[in-house]
N, C-alpha and C positions, 0 to 999 in steps of 0.2 A: 471676198465673201461669196460671190456668185460662183466662183470656181469650186467651192466646197459643197454647194447645194446640189450641183449636177450629179456628182458621184453618189451622194446620199439618196437622191431620187432614183437613180439607176439601180442601186443596191436594193432599195425598197421594192422596186418593180420586179427585179430578179427574184427576190424572196417571195413575193406574191405569186409569181408564175411557178416557182418551184413548189410552193405549198399547194397550188392548184393541181400540179402534176401528181403529187403523192396523196393528197387528201380530198380533192374535188370530185365532182360528178363523173368525170371521165378519167379518173386516176388509174395508174398502172395496176394496182391490186384489184380494183373493181373490174377492169377490162379482162384481166386474167380469170377472175371468178366467173364472169359471164361467158368467156370462151369455154371454160370447163362445162358450164351448164348447156351450152350449145352442142358440145361434143356428146354429152350424155343424151340429149334430146334427139340428135341425129341417129345415134345407135338405137334408141327406142323406136324411132320412125322406121328404120330399116327392118327391125324385127317385126314391126306391125305390117310392113309391106309384104314380107315373106308369108306371114300368117294369112293376110288377105289374099295373096296369090294362091295359096293352098286351098283356102275356102272357095275362091272363085272357080278353081278347077273342079273341086268337089261338087259345087252347085251345077256346073256345066255337065258333069258326068251324071248327076242325078236327073237332070232334065232330059238328057239324050238317051240314056239306056236303063233298062230295068236290071241289068246285071249288078250295077252298083247298089241299087235299092236292095236287091236280094242279099248281097254281101254284107251291107250294113245291118239288115234284119238278122242275119245269121250271127254276126259277131257281137252286136250290141244287145239284141233282144232274144237270142237263143232260138231263132226260128228253125223248125224242122218240117220238112215236107211230108206229106202222107206216104206211108210205107217206107220211111227212111229211119235208120237207127242212128242215134246220136252217140258218138264216141269221142271222148275228150282225151287227148294225148298231152302229157306234161313231160317235157324233157328234164333230165336230171341235172 
């Protein structure tokens, strides 16, 4: 009788471990889904780092020289100096 109980207990333990592997908190599908979320977040972080780098260099340029300020004013605000004629060229 005892010799039959041991295999049953071992099979029950194996079934419980197998269920935990596929359905539990650290299951294979859940780990894969989290890994995909991590990959998406890493890509978003890298893109944000690039934007931050461009903005940092732009802020540095704005602090250091007036040429950048004049360029921004001309391109974004349409600044024209006195005695200067504004000509807009549009390529075909």
